[in-house]
C-alpha positions as CSV (number, residue, x, y, z in Angstrom):
1,X,-47.9,-71.7,23.4
2,X,-45.2,-73.9,25.0
3,X,-46.0,-74.9,28.5
4,X,-42.4,-75.5,29.6
5,X,-38.9,-74.5,28.9
6,X,-38.0,-71.2,27.3
7,X,-41.1,-69.2,26.4
8,X,-39.4,-66.2,24.6
9,X,-40.1,-67.0,21.0
10,X,-36.9,-65.3,19.7
11,X,-34.7,-67.2,22.1
12,X,-36.4,-70.5,21.7
13,X,-36.2,-70.2,17.9
14,X,-32.5,-69.2,18.0
15,X,-31.6,-72.1,20.2
16,X,-33.3,-74.6,17.9
17,X,-31.1,-73.4,15.1
18,X,-27.8,-74.0,16.9
19,X,-25.5,-76.8,15.9
20,X,-22.4,-78.6,17.1
21,X,-19.6,-76.1,17.7
22,X,-21.7,-73.0,17.5
23,X,-21.0,-70.4,20.2
24,X,-23.5,-68.6,22.4
25,X,-22.5,-65.5,24.4
26,X,-24.5,-64.8,27.5
27,X,-23.6,-61.3,28.6
28,X,-24.3,-58.6,31.1
29,X,-25.9,-55.3,30.2
30,X,-22.5,-53.6,29.8
31,X,-20.8,-56.0,27.4
32,X,-20.3,-54.5,24.0
33,X,-22.5,-56.4,21.5
34,X,-20.5,-57.5,18.4
35,X,-21.9,-56.9,14.9
36,X,-23.0,-60.0,13.2
37,X,-24.3,-62.6,15.7
38,X,-28.1,-62.8,16.2
39,X,-29.0,-60.9,19.3
40,X,-31.8,-61.7,21.8
41,X,-31.9,-58.9,24.3
42,X,-33.7,-60.0,27.4
43,X,-32.7,-57.0,29.5
44,X,-35.7,-55.4,31.2
45,X,-34.1,-53.3,33.8
46,X,-30.9,-53.4,35.9
47,X,-30.6,-56.9,37.3
48,X,-33.6,-58.3,35.5
49,X,-33.2,-61.0,34.3
50,X,-30.1,-61.9,36.2
51,X,-27.1,-63.6,34.6
52,X,-27.7,-66.6,36.9
53,X,-31.3,-67.0,35.8
54,X,-30.4,-66.8,32.1
55,X,-27.5,-69.1,32.4
56,X,-29.6,-71.7,34.3
57,X,-32.3,-71.5,31.7
58,X,-29.9,-71.9,28.8
59,X,-28.0,-74.8,30.4
60,X,-31.3,-76.6,30.7
61,X,-31.8,-76.3,27.0
62,X,-28.3,-76.7,25.5
63,X,-25.6,-79.4,25.4
64,X,-22.4,-77.5,26.3
65,X,-19.0,-79.0,25.5
66,X,-16.9,-76.0,26.5
67,X,-17.1,-72.5,27.9
68,X,-14.9,-69.4,28.2
69,X,-15.1,-66.5,30.6
70,X,-12.9,-63.4,31.3
71,X,-10.2,-64.0,33.9
72,X,-11.1,-60.7,35.5
73,X,-14.4,-62.2,36.8
74,X,-12.5,-64.1,39.5
75,X,-11.5,-60.9,41.2
76,X,-14.1,-58.3,40.1
77,X,-17.2,-60.5,40.5
78,X,-16.5,-63.6,42.7
79,X,-20.2,-64.6,42.8
80,X,-20.3,-64.9,39.0
81,X,-17.0,-66.8,39.0
82,X,-18.3,-69.2,41.6
83,X,-21.5,-69.7,39.6
84,X,-19.6,-70.4,36.4
85,X,-17.3,-72.8,38.2
86,X,-20.2,-74.7,39.7
87,X,-22.2,-74.9,36.4
88,X,-19.5,-75.5,33.8
89,X,-16.9,-78.2,33.6
90,X,-13.6,-77.4,31.8
91,X,-14.2,-73.6,32.0
92,X,-11.4,-71.7,30.3
93,X,-10.4,-68.2,31.2
94,X,-9.0,-65.5,28.9
95,X,-8.6,-61.8,29.2
96,X,-11.7,-59.7,28.8
97,X,-10.3,-58.2,25.6
98,X,-9.8,-61.7,24.2
99,X,-13.4,-62.7,25.3
100,X,-14.7,-59.7,23.3
101,X,-12.7,-60.8,20.3
102,X,-14.0,-64.4,20.5
103,X,-17.6,-63.1,20.9
104,X,-17.5,-61.8,17.4
105,X,-17.5,-65.4,16.2
106,X,-20.7,-66.2,18.3
107,X,-23.8,-67.3,16.4
108,X,-26.0,-66.0,19.2
109,X,-25.8,-63.3,21.8
110,X,-28.2,-63.3,24.8
111,X,-28.1,-60.1,26.7
112,X,-29.2,-60.2,30.3
113,X,-30.1,-57.3,32.6
114,X,-27.1,-58.2,34.9
115,X,-25.5,-55.0,36.2
116,X,-22.4,-56.6,37.9
117,X,-19.1,-56.6,36.0
118,X,-17.7,-59.5,33.9
119,X,-20.9,-61.6,34.2
120,X,-20.3,-63.0,30.7
121,X,-19.6,-66.4,29.3
122,X,-19.1,-67.9,25.8
123,X,-20.6,-71.3,25.5
124,X,-19.6,-73.9,22.8
125,X,-22.5,-76.2,21.8
126,X,-22.1,-79.9,21.9
127,X,-24.3,-82.7,20.7
128,X,-26.7,-84.9,22.7
129,X,-25.5,-88.2,21.4
């Protein structure tokens, strides 16, 4: 068993398979899950694990070269908007409908137990060199 990092075997394995340019959607419990991408559902109950916890854990494991969130997050969920702004440089905003369209191209979807609206972000993987 790993002694550090992400212990969930499904998530750890999925992250190891990602390459440059692949997209990862981290989403709240209410985001529609597109058909196609691999899904790792971490939701245990409302709020567990939180969007912030999952984002923090994934950012510790991934090189991220870009990110996209729904513009609605700024008004509907200021705490999530602030978190995203603090954690991600060059964050782009699109409509929630557009984010759902872009999510269909994700390679991996990680569903959190977050129960606040618009706590979703699409990460674009970079490279470590």
